[in-house]
ZAMARGU-4260 file (C-alpha; in steps of 0.2 Angstrom, whole numbers, plus 5000, padded with zeros to 4 digits):
<rodrens>
0) 5427/5405/5546 | 5429/5420/5532 | 5447/5415/5527 | 5438/5396/5524 | 5423/5403/5516
5) 5435/5415/5505 | 5447/5399/5500 | 5429/5390/5496 | 5424/5404/5484 | 5440/5404/5475
10) 5439/5386/5471 | 5422/5389/5468 | 5428/5402/5455 | 5440/5390/5447 | 5426/5379/5443
15) 5417/5393/5436 | 5432/5396/5426 | 5435/5380/5417 | 5416/5379/5414 | 5421/5394/5404
20) 5408/5405/5415 | 5418/5419/5417 | 5406/5433/5423 | 5401/5419/5438 | 5418/5416/5440
25) 5423/5434/5443 | 5409/5436/5455 | 5415/5422/5466 | 5431/5429/5465 | 5425/5446/5469
30) 5415/5439/5486 | 5431/5430/5492 | 5441/5447/5490 | 5430/5454/5504 | 5432/5441/5517
35) 5452/5437/5515 | 5467/5449/5521 | 5479/5436/5516 | 5491/5443/5507 | 5495/5429/5495
40) 5476/5423/5492 | 5474/5441/5487 | 5487/5441/5475 | 5478/5425/5469 | 5461/5431/5467
45) 5465/5448/5461 | 5477/5438/5446 | 5462/5426/5444 | 5449/5439/5442 | 5461/5449/5428
50) 5460/5431/5418 | 5442/5433/5419 | 5444/5452/5415 | 5455/5446/5399 | 5442/5432/5393
55) 5426/5445/5394 | 5437/5459/5386 | 5433/5470/5401 | 5453/5476/5397 | 5454/5491/5410
60) 5448/5480/5425 | 5460/5466/5418 | 5474/5479/5421 | 5468/5486/5436 | 5467/5468/5444
65) 5483/5461/5439 | 5492/5479/5445 | 5484/5476/5463 | 5491/5456/5462 | 5509/5464/5456
70) 5509/5478/5473 | 5507/5462/5482 | 5521/5452/5473 | 5531/5462/5461 | 5537/5445/5454
75) 5520/5437/5450 | 5525/5433/5434 | 5505/5427/5429 | 5501/5444/5434 | 5513/5453/5426
80) 5509/5445/5409 | 5491/5447/5412 | 5493/5466/5413 | 5503/5464/5397 | 5488/5457/5388
85) 5477/5469/5395 | 5488/5484/5391 | 5492/5478/5373 | 5473/5478/5371 | 5471/5495/5376
90) 5485/5501/5365 | 5498/5505/5379 | 5511/5494/5369 | 5525/5504/5377 | 5520/5499/5395
95) 5515/5481/5391 | 5532/5479/5382 | 5539/5483/5399 | 5528/5470/5408 | 5534/5456/5395
100) 5551/5462/5398 | 5550/5458/5417 | 5541/5442/5412 | 5557/5436/5400 | 5568/5441/5413
105) 5562/5429/5425 | 5558/5416/5413 | 5572/5417/5400 | 5567/5400/5390 | 5547/5403/5389
110) 5545/5404/5371 | 5528/5414/5372 | 5536/5427/5383 | 5550/5429/5369 | 5537/5428/5353
115) 5527/5443/5363 | 5543/5453/5366 | 5545/5451/5346 | 5529/5456/5342 | 5528/5472/5352
120) 5544/5478/5349 | 5538/5477/5329 | 5522/5487/5333 | 5531/5500/5345 | 5542/5502/5329
125) 5528/5504/5317 | 5519/5515/5329 | 5534/5526/5331 | 5537/5528/5313 | 5520/5532/5309
130) 5520/5546/5323 | 5535/5554/5317 | 5529/5554/5298 | 5512/5561/5305 | 5522/5574/5314
135) 5532/5578/5299 | 5518/5579/5288 | 5508/5591/5302 | 5524/5603/5303 | 5527/5604/5284
140) 5507/5608/5282 | 5508/5622/5294 | 5523/5628/5285 | 5514/5630/5269 | 5499/5638/5278
145) 5510/5651/5287 | 5521/5655/5273 | 5513/5672/5263 | 5519/5668/5248 | 5513/5649/5246
150) 5504/5647/5229 | 5484/5645/5230 | 5484/5627/5224 | 5496/5621/5239 | 5486/5633/5252
155) 5470/5624/5248 | 5480/5605/5248 | 5489/5608/5265 | 5472/5616/5273 | 5462/5601/5266
160) 5475/5589/5273 | 5474/5597/5289 | 5456/5595/5291 | 5457/5576/5287 | 5471/5572/5299
165) 5459/5580/5311 | 5446/5570/5309 | 5456/5555/5315 | 5459/5553/5335 | 5477/5549/5330
170) 5481/5563/5319 | 5470/5575/5330 | 5482/5571/5345 | 5498/5573/5336 | 5491/5591/5329
175) 5486/5595/5345 | 5505/5588/5354 | 5515/5597/5340 | 5509/5614/5347 | 5495/5614/5333
180) 5482/5624/5343 | 5495/5640/5344 | 5498/5639/5324 | 5479/5636/5321 | 5477/5654/5332
185) 5490/5660/5321 | 5480/5656/5304 | 5464/5664/5314 | 5475/5680/5314 | 5478/5680/5295
190) 5461/5687/5292 | 5462/5677/5275 | 5445/5668/5274 | 5450/5650/5266 | 5463/5649/5280
195) 5452/5655/5295 | 5439/5642/5289 | 5452/5627/5287 | 5457/5632/5305 | 5441/5633/5312
200) 5437/5615/5303 | 5452/5610/5308 | 5448/5614/5328 | 5432/5606/5326 | 5439/5589/5320
205) 5451/5589/5336 | 5438/5594/5347 | 5424/5580/5342 | 5423/5566/5355 | 5438/5572/5365
210) 5433/5581/5382 | 5450/5585/5386 | 5455/5592/5371 | 5439/5603/5369 | 5441/5610/5386
215) 5461/5615/5383 | 5455/5622/5364 | 5441/5632/5372 | 5453/5639/5385 | 5468/5642/5374
220) 5457/5651/5359 | 5445/5659/5372 | 5426/5660/5370 | 5427/5677/5366 | 5438/5675/5353
225) 5426/5661/5344 | 5409/5672/5346 | 5419/5687/5337 | 5423/5675/5323 | 5405/5670/5322
230) 5400/5689/5322 | 5408/5692/5306 | 5397/5697/5289 | 5401/5682/5281 | 5388/5667/5277
235) 5400/5652/5277 | 5412/5658/5293 | 5398/5659/5306 | 5392/5642/5301 | 5408/5634/5302
240) 5412/5641/5318 | 5395/5637/5325 | 5399/5618/5322 | 5415/5622/5330 | 5405/5626/5346
245) 5392/5613/5343 | 5408/5599/5345 | 5414/5609/5359 | 5397/5607/5368 | 5394/5591/5362
250) 5411/5586/5371 | 5409/5595/5386 | 5392/5590/5390 | 5395/5570/5387 | 5385/5572/5369
255) 5398/5563/5360 | 5395/5546/5371 | 5414/5542/5373 | 5421/5533/5388 | 5435/5543/5397
260) 5445/5535/5408 | 5463/5538/5416 | 5471/5554/5413 | 5459/5561/5402 | 5445/5560/5415
265) 5456/5569/5429 | 5460/5582/5417 | 5440/5587/5415 | 5433/5587/5432 | 5417/5599/5429
270) 5411/5607/5413 | 5396/5617/5419 | 5406/5632/5421 | 5412/5633/5403 | 5394/5628/5398
275) 5387/5642/5407 | 5400/5653/5399 | 5398/5648/5381 | 5380/5652/5385 | 5382/5669/5392
280) 5391/5674/5377 | 5378/5667/5366 | 5366/5677/5373 | 5376/5692/5374 | 5378/5691/5355
285) 5360/5692/5352 | 5359/5709/5358 | 5374/5717/5351 | 5375/5729/5336 | 5393/5721/5332
290) 5385/5704/5327 | 5380/5701/5310 | 5363/5694/5305 | 5371/5676/5301 | 5380/5677/5316
295) 5364/5680/5326 | 5356/5666/5317 | 5370/5654/5322 | 5370/5659/5340 | 5349/5656/5340
300) 5353/5639/5333 | 5365/5634/5346 | 5354/5640/5359 | 5339/5630/5352 | 5349/5614/5349
305) 5356/5615/5368 | 5347/5624/5380 | 5329/5614/5380 | 5329/5597/5386 | 5329/5583/5371
310) 5318/5572/5382 | 5307/5578/5394 | 5309/5563/5403 | 5325/5570/5410 | 5321/5580/5426
315) 5333/5592/5425 | 5329/5607/5415 | 5342/5620/5425 | 5348/5626/5409 | 5332/5633/5403
320) 5328/5640/5418 | 5344/5649/5417 | 5342/5657/5402 | 5324/5662/5406 | 5331/5673/5422
325) 5348/5678/5411 | 5342/5679/5393 | 5322/5680/5389 | 5324/5699/5389 | 5338/5699/5377
330) 5328/5685/5366 | 5312/5697/5366 | 5322/5711/5360 | 5328/5701/5345 | 5310/5695/5343
335) 5304/5714/5343 | 5316/5721/5331 | 5308/5732/5317 | 5318/5732/5302 | 5313/5750/5297
340) 5319/5758/5313 | 5337/5765/5315 | 5339/5756/5331 | 5337/5740/5323 | 5351/5726/5325
345) 5358/5717/5309 | 5346/5703/5306 | 5342/5691/5292 | 5325/5686/5284 | 5325/5671/5298
350) 5332/5679/5314 | 5315/5685/5322 | 5307/5666/5318 | 5322/5657/5327 | 5320/5669/5340
355) 5301/5665/5341 | 5306/5647/5341 | 5319/5647/5354 | 5304/5656/5363 | 5293/5642/5361
360) 5306/5630/5363 | 5311/5637/5380 | 5292/5638/5386 | 5288/5621/5382 | 5303/5616/5392
365) 5296/5623/5408 | 5291/5608/5420 | 5276/5617/5431 | 5265/5634/5432 | 5275/5645/5443
370) 5290/5642/5429 | 5277/5648/5416 | 5270/5663/5427 | 5287/5669/5431 | 5290/5667/5411
375) 5274/5674/5406 | 5278/5690/5420 | 5296/5692/5412 | 5287/5695/5395 | 5272/5705/5402
380) 5284/5718/5409 | 5295/5719/5393 | 5281/5723/5383 | 5271/5734/5395 | 5289/5743/5400
385) 5290/5748/5381 | 5273/5757/5379 | 5276/5775/5380 | 5262/5788/5375 | 5277/5801/5368
390) 5290/5788/5359 | 5278/5779/5344 | 5295/5768/5341 | 5294/5759/5358 | 5275/5756/5356
395) 5278/5748/5338 | 5293/5737/5346 | 5282/5732/5360 | 5268/5726/5347 | 5281/5718/5335
400) 5287/5707/5350 | 5269/5700/5353 | 5267/5697/5335 | 5283/5688/5337 | 5278/5680/5354
405) 5261/5673/5344 | 5274/5663/5331 | 5280/5654/5346 | 5271/5649/5363 | 5253/5653/5354
410) 5245/5652/5372 | 5257/5663/5380 | 5254/5673/5366 | 5235/5676/5368 | 5238/5678/5388
415) 5249/5694/5382 | 5234/5700/5371 | 5223/5701/5385 | 5233/5713/5393 | 5226/5731/5392
420) 5229/5740/5376 | 5237/5728/5366 | 5223/5725/5354 | 5219/5743/5355 | 5237/5749/5350
425) 5235/5737/5337 | 5221/5742/5328 | 5228/5760/5330 | 5243/5759/5323 | 5235/5753/5308
430) 5228/5771/5307 | 5246/5777/5307 | 5253/5788/5293 | 5271/5779/5295 | 5272/5764/5284
435) 5284/5753/5296 | 5269/5755/5308 | 5256/5749/5296 | 5268/5735/5292 | 5270/5728/5310
440) 5252/5733/5316 | 5246/5723/5299 | 5257/5708/5304 | 5253/5708/5322 | 5235/5707/5318
445) 5239/5694/5306 | 5246/5682/5320 | 5233/5687/5332 | 5218/5683/5322 | 5222/5662/5324
450) 5208/5661/5336 | 5190/5663/5331 | 5186/5673/5346 | 5199/5685/5343 | 5197/5687/5324
455) 5178/5692/5327 | 5186/5707/5338 | 5197/5711/5323 | 5183/5710/5311 | 5172/5722/5320
460) 5187/5734/5324 | 5199/5732/5312 | 5193/5725/5293 | 5188/5743/5287 | 5205/5749/5291
465) 5214/5734/5282 | 5202/5737/5268 | 5208/5757/5267 | 5225/5752/5269 | 5224/5739/5255
470) 5216/5752/5244 | 5228/5768/5248 | 5244/5762/5251 | 5258/5761/5236 | 5269/5749/5247
475) 5270/5732/5240 | 5276/5725/5256 | 5261/5732/5266 | 5248/5728/5252 | 5252/5710/5254
480) 5253/5710/5270 | 5235/5718/5273 | 5229/5705/5259 | 5234/5691/5271 | 5226/5698/5285
485) 5211/5699/5276 | 5214/5679/5269 | 5216/5675/5288 | 5200/5684/5293 | 5191/5677/5279
490) 5196/5659/5283 | 5191/5661/5302 | 5175/5649/5300 | 5189/5636/5294 | 5180/5624/5283
495) 5162/5627/5288 | 5153/5632/5273 | 5140/5641/5284 | 5153/5650/5294 | 5159/5662/5279
500) 5165/5678/5287 | 5165/5689/5270 | 5152/5690/5257 | 5149/5676/5243 | 5164/5679/5231
505) 5176/5689/5241 | 5187/5674/5247 | 5188/5670/5229 | 5194/5688/5224 | 5207/5687/5237
510) 5213/5671/5234 | 5215/5677/5214 | 5225/5692/5220 | 5237/5681/5231 | 5238/5669/5215
515) 5243/5684/5204 | 5256/5692/5216 | 5263/5672/5218 | 5266/5672/5199 | 5275/5688/5199
520) 5292/5683/5199 | 5298/5699/5197 | 5293/5706/5215 | 5302/5701/5230 | 5303/5684/5237
525) 5296/5690/5254 | 5281/5696/5245 | 5278/5680/5237 | 5280/5671/5253 | 5267/5680/5261
530) 5255/5677/5246 | 5259/5659/5249 | 5255/5662/5267 | 5238/5671/5263 | 5233/5655/5251
535) 5237/5643/5266 | 5222/5651/5274 | 5211/5654/5260 | 5212/5637/5254 | 5201/5631/5268
540) 5188/5637/5255 | 5184/5624/5244 | 5180/5634/5228 | 5197/5643/5231 | 5205/5626/5233
545) 5197/5619/5217 | 5202/5636/5207 | 5220/5634/5214 | 5224/5618/5207 | 5217/5622/5192
550) 5228/5638/5190 | 5244/5628/5185 | 5257/5643/5184 | 5251/5648/5201 | 5255/5630/5208
555) 5270/5629/5198 | 5276/5646/5207 | 5272/5639/5224 | 5280/5622/5222 | 5296/5631/5216
560) 5296/5642/5230 | 5296/5628/5242 | 5309/5619/5232 | 5322/5633/5234 | 5340/5629/5240
565) 5336/5640/5255 | 5318/5640/5259 | 5310/5650/5275 | 5303/5642/5290 | 5287/5651/5285
570) 5285/5646/5266 | 5288/5628/5270 | 5273/5628/5282 | 5262/5638/5271 | 5265/5625/5256
575) 5261/5611/5268 | 5246/5619/5274 | 5240/5623/5257 | 5241/5605/5253 | 5235/5598/5266
580) 5218/5610/5262 | 5219/5604/5244 | 5220/5587/5249 | 5208/5587/5263 | 5219/5578/5274
585) 5215/5588/5291 | 5206/5579/5303 | 5187/5579/5302 | 5176/5577/5315 | 5163/5562/5312
590) 5144/5570/5308 | 5133/5559/5322 | 5116/5560/5313 | 5105/5560/5329 | 5118/5575/5337
595) 5114/5586/5322 | 5096/5583/5323 | 5098/5589/5341 | 5110/5602/5337 | 5094/5609/5324
600) 5081/5607/5336 | 5090/5617/5350 | 5093/5630/5335 | 5112/5628/5337 | 5125/5631/5324
605) 5128/5612/5313 | 5144/5615/5303 | 5140/5610/5284 | 5150/5603/5272 | 5154/5612/5254
610) 5148/5601/5241 | 5167/5603/5232 | 5174/5594/5247 | 5167/5578/5242 | 5177/5563/5238
615) 5175/5565/5219 | 5181/5582/5219 | 5197/5578/5231 | 5202/5564/5221 | 5203/5576/5206
620) 5214/5586/5215 | 5225/5575/5220 | 5227/5568/5202 | 5231/5587/5197 | 5244/5589/5212
625) 5254/5572/5208 | 5253/5577/5188 | 5261/5594/5193 | 5276/5585/5202 | 5272/5588/5219
630) 5282/5571/5228 | 5298/5580/5221 | 5295/5595/5230 | 5289/5586/5245 | 5304/5576/5245
635) 5315/5592/5245 | 5304/5599/5258 | 5309/5585/5269 | 5327/5586/5266 | 5326/5604/5274
640) 5336/5610/5289 | 5328/5604/5306 | 5327/5623/5312 | 5317/5628/5297 | 5306/5611/5297
645) 5297/5608/5311 | 5288/5596/5319 | 5272/5603/5315 | 5277/5605/5295 | 5283/5586/5296
650) 5266/5581/5303 | 5257/5592/5288 | 5269/5584/5275 | 5265/5566/5282 | 5246/5570/5280
655) 5248/5575/5262 | 5259/5559/5258 | 5245/5549/5266 | 5231/5559/5255 | 5242/5556/5239
660) 5245/5536/5244 | 5225/5533/5245 | 5223/5527/5227 | 5233/5510/5224 | 5236/5517/5205
665) 5244/5531/5209 | 5258/5524/5222 | 5270/5519/5207 | 5271/5536/5202 | 5273/5542/5221
670) 5288/5528/5222 | 5294/5534/5205 | 5296/5552/5212 | 5305/5547/5227 | 5289/5547/5239
675) 5295/5530/5247 | 5313/5537/5254 | 5306/5556/5260 | 5293/5544/5270 | 5305/5538/5279
680) 5312/5553/5290 | 5295/5557/5295 | 5289/5541/5301 | 5304/5541/5312 | 5304/5559/5319
685) 5290/5572/5322 | 5277/5573/5333 | 5265/5556/5336 | 5251/5559/5324 | 5263/5564/5309
690) 5273/5547/5314 | 5258/5537/5313 | 5252/5546/5297 | 5270/5543/5289 | 5270/5527/5295
695) 5251/5523/5288 | 5257/5530/5270 | 5274/5520/5271 | 5263/5505/5275 | 5252/5508/5259
700) 5268/5508/5248 | 5275/5495/5256 | 5260/5483/5254 | 5260/5485/5234 | 5277/5491/5228
705) 5293/5482/5225 | 5303/5486/5241 | 5320/5485/5231 | 5314/5499/5219 | 5303/5509/5233
710) 5315/5509/5246 | 5333/5505/5239 | 5348/5498/5249 | 5350/5498/5266 | 5335/5510/5268
715) 5322/5495/5266 | 5328/5491/5285 | 5321/5508/5291 | 5304/5505/5286 | 5301/5490/5297
720) 5301/5500/5312 | 5287/5512/5307 | 5275/5497/5300 | 5278/5489/5316 | 5272/5503/5327
725) 5255/5502/5317 | 5254/5484/5325 | 5244/5492/5339 | 5228/5492/5347 | 5228/5510/5347
730) 5229/5511/5327 | 5213/5508/5318 | 5209/5491/5309 | 5214/5500/5291 | 5233/5505/5299
735) 5234/5486/5305 | 5228/5479/5291 | 5240/5488/5279 | 5254/5487/5290 | 5252/5469/5289
740) 5253/5468/5271 | 5268/5480/5271 | 5276/5467/5283 | 5270/5453/5272 | 5279/5460/5256
745) 5295/5464/5265 | 5297/5447/5274 | 5296/5438/5257 | 5311/5448/5251 | 5326/5442/5262
750) 5331/5431/5279 | 5339/5448/5283 | 5323/5457/5282 | 5314/5443/5294 | 5328/5447/5305
755) 5325/5465/5307 | 5305/5461/5309 | 5309/5449/5323 | 5320/5460/5331 | 5308/5474/5333
760) 5297/5462/5343 | 5283/5460/5328 | 5281/5443/5331 | 5269/5443/5346 | 5259/5457/5337
765) 5258/5445/5323 | 5251/5432/5331 | 5238/5442/5341 | 5231/5448/5324 | 5230/5429/5317
770) 5216/5426/5333 | 5207/5442/5327 | 5188/5440/5323 | 5190/5452/5307 | 5194/5440/5293
775) 5205/5450/5281 | 5216/5454/5297 | 5217/5437/5302 | 5221/5434/5284 | 5235/5446/5282
780) 5243/5441/5299 | 5244/5424/5293 | 5250/5426/5278 | 5263/5438/5287 | 5267/5424/5297
785) 5268/5410/5282 | 5284/5420/5278 | 5290/5422/5293 | 5293/5405/5297 | 5306/5403/5286
790) 5317/5411/5300 | 5327/5400/5311 | 5324/5411/5328 | 5305/5410/5323 | 5305/5391/5320
795) 5314/5390/5338 | 5299/5399/5345 | 5287/5386/5338 | 5300/5372/5344 | 5301/5380/5362
800) 5288/5370/5375 | 5273/5378/5384 | 5266/5388/5369 | 5250/5385/5358 | 5259/5394/5343
805) 5258/5376/5331 | 5241/5375/5338 | 5235/5390/5332 | 5242/5387/5315 | 5235/5370/5313
810) 5217/5376/5319 | 5219/5389/5306 | 5222/5376/5291 | 5205/5370/5296 | 5197/5388/5295
815) 5183/5391/5280 | 5193/5405/5272 | 5203/5398/5258 | 5217/5412/5260 | 5218/5409/5278
820) 5219/5391/5274 | 5232/5393/5262 | 5245/5403/5271 | 5243/5395/5287 | 5246/5379/5276
825) 5261/5386/5268 | 5266/5390/5285 | 5265/5373/5292 | 5272/5364/5277 | 5288/5375/5280
830) 5288/5371/5298 | 5287/5351/5297 | 5300/5353/5282 | 5312/5361/5294 | 5310/5351/5310
835) 5305/5332/5313 | 5300/5338/5332 | 5289/5351/5325 | 5280/5334/5315 | 5277/5326/5330
840) 5271/5341/5339 | 5259/5344/5326 | 5250/5326/5330 | 5249/5332/5350 | 5243/5350/5350
845) 5225/5344/5344 | 5214/5327/5341 | 5209/5337/5325 | 5224/5337/5316 | 5222/5321/5305
850) 5204/5328/5300 | 5212/5345/5295 | 5227/5337/5285 | 5214/5326/5276 | 5203/5341/5272
855) 5217/5351/5264 | 5223/5335/5255 | 5205/5334/5246 | 5204/5355/5244 | 5197/5360/5229
860) 5210/5375/5229 | 5226/5367/5220 | 5238/5378/5231 | 5230/5373/5247 | 5229/5354/5240
865) 5248/5356/5236 | 5252/5363/5254 | 5242/5350/5263 | 5251/5336/5252 | 5269/5344/5256
870) 5263/5343/5274 | 5258/5324/5272 | 5275/5320/5265 | 5284/5331/5279 | 5275/5319/5291
875) 5278/5303/5282 | 5297/5306/5281 | 5298/5311/5298 | 5296/5293/5308 | 5290/5276/5302
880) 5278/5274/5317 | 5269/5290/5312 | 5271/5286/5294 | 5262/5268/5299 | 5247/5280/5308
885) 5244/5290/5292 | 5243/5275/5280 | 5231/5268/5292 | 5220/5282/5292 | 5209/5287/5275
890) 5224/5298/5272 | 5232/5282/5259 | 5216/5281/5250 | 5215/5300/5247 | 5235/5299/5241
895) 5231/5285/5230 | 5216/5294/5221 | 5227/5309/5218 | 5242/5300/5213 | 5233/5291/5200
900) 5226/5308/5191 | 5232/5313/5175 | 5246/5327/5178 | 5240/5340/5167 | 5249/5358/5168
905) 5239/5365/5184 | 5240/5349/5194 | 5256/5343/5189 | 5264/5347/5206 | 5250/5341/5217
910) 5249/5326/5208 | 5269/5322/5209 | 5269/5327/5227 | 5255/5314/5231 | 5266/5299/5220
915) 5281/5305/5232 | 5270/5303/5248 | 5267/5285/5239 | 5284/5281/5235 | 5288/5285/5254
920) 5275/5271/5260 | 5283/5259/5249 | 5300/5261/5254 | 5293/5258/5272 | 5285/5243/5266
925) 5269/5248/5270 | 5261/5247/5254 | 5267/5235/5237 | 5267/5242/5219 | 5254/5233/5208
930) 5259/5230/5191
</rodrens>
């Protein structure tokens, strides 16, 4: 029974194959293979399934099936030839040549086999020629690079050629096969920076996208050697080595997304051990005194990028747990470094901030409370272990560590502030005679006073100390930090005019001092950054922000700091925060009058709005910012590296852009300064709120601008997805409306854009808004659909049975709203012109179709009337029976009246179309001309 069923399935598979349904054929052959043990039948089934594999381009499967057929019968000529074809497609020309050679031996007169032999022979010869020339080039390059007497220009050319060659798969493999790794190690030993850079870049190219080669290189060069190269005191080499390690990690962890098969897959069975070894070495680098500040930064960057999960939907966070258990104390040591102490490790300006970011990412990657409690206990033990009444340096390090954590996971930092003696120690260090202690304490107080409850404690206990330090210290670094501390405490009430922490005019004085430091280019950059941070807090006060945008030198100085070639994470955040405050683009809770009355009655505090936070003042500030060139600065900030430009900063930038785009008159300026291009990455990456704000700003620009100018080149296609994301019931009506306007403008440009909108599944959403009760939303959706119906795939949706799309468009033609009628009539005119089937379908979807058509043809608005007459012409041209039905109605009279009118400049198109309709009726013989 099983054998008979197998034969039946084989026949079924053959029938599927003849009908070119290769997947169904392969399925039938696979089922038959499970039912038979007959060798002849097995060989046939494998051979046939190999043919299916060739047709579906599954060449690995085809070669495997053909091999199984050959194992049963070594002279199976069909199986041999099919394997030859599969191997040729897989690039295994030598093996393919052997198979076709066997075929030609068995059937010497077969012209197909002879032709394949000749073709493969030519391809193999060419491959050998290229391979031989590449081998010679590689050998020559290494000779030049390893020759101590080579000239500089020759060295540079050979190094660049080697790097370029390593980035191509064939070139990388030739370098690897020609003892390239050993020779590159020799280049690394030369200690010449340019040769070391070339060697590292070549190794990076060889590792990219190739797991087996990456593993071999990691073991040959050794991770400790790679890390020692990254530890050097040089800006370029640590970054290049960081890229090499990233290429190795990507290849080992499968981030290269390449398909590994055959020998390569067998070579690399498990990469977890190598990845763990890399992680351990990076963690050791964090606390080694031999590592430079740049090297430490790159180690932190690699940990930031590769340890936490990229997608929280992935359940496995074992890498984070491993780093918390084995490396959190090391990261805390970096966070707690105090530059003025003799025990301090080599650091850059960004090192401690990068460590804070890593702590934040690790904490966010934890999945449950027990994991978070374990993390907190490690931090608590580390900090309390540092407290020592006999050693002030240890106390300073403990407070510096808390300060660093407060810049990372703020909730955890707040819990640590509650530890016994932490807040008291901060206040005590402010009174220390050592400037290093004061510096750390002031910074810690600044970070600790983010919550109003903490700020109240510090206002009570520390403000007098901060004022005293500010007055007495000669150290500019401490002075500016103390000023920022006072700024932050002064802004603890937020935008609430009634919650001012300091006396009237005090915040303006603080802001004036900050602006003075900001404009002073002779002071060090760090001091100016702190001044910018102070303004970020103080500009919550409307008086301060109004004064600031009028102080052009201070505004320009802050914008120039943000545009610097190597911006600091804190400056980007500070500038973005200041701009959010100046444009009032922060979230404001809606004031409900009844609740205000209730709060007053119960003697509760009611937030008050500052007079200068009203719309007129905000509009004036926006004008001043645009005039100062803020858009070009925002565009520069968006291009910053992801390690510096955090998701929170991206959200702030998106808020600023949205506020600047509010006035349609300003959007041309924003486009001219590159605002359209800068918004695209903000709409695609960042926080959910940030992406929505950026998408809304894009919609505002796309609605009124020429897309070819606002989003030149291929960028315009990236705009579609953010706009489609706004067509959502969770978004507000304005966002929906402006997104529809933007999509309408884009869909007018080209069919490629219409196709992109269709592929982003926007059509159902556009249709939903055509049902909306809101007039403007319904109008915008109908106008968008009017442009979309030009696309063939959209037309097919209207042609499909079982939907009311056409009925909706016909009924919208009968609406009272002229704009909706105009758009719907345009859509209907294009649909009926494209497909005769839709002309018939139109008469079936509703009994009111003829009445609606007559109303369109008599419409007061000429554009609507013209579209109605075009629809009438399409129906007349579609079919004689349909035309007869129209002629028997009042439509003939309407066409006659319109056709007899004098065609002035405005009515020419209308009259001409009516006359074409009458000519069509005459062609059918329904009417005759009157002399």
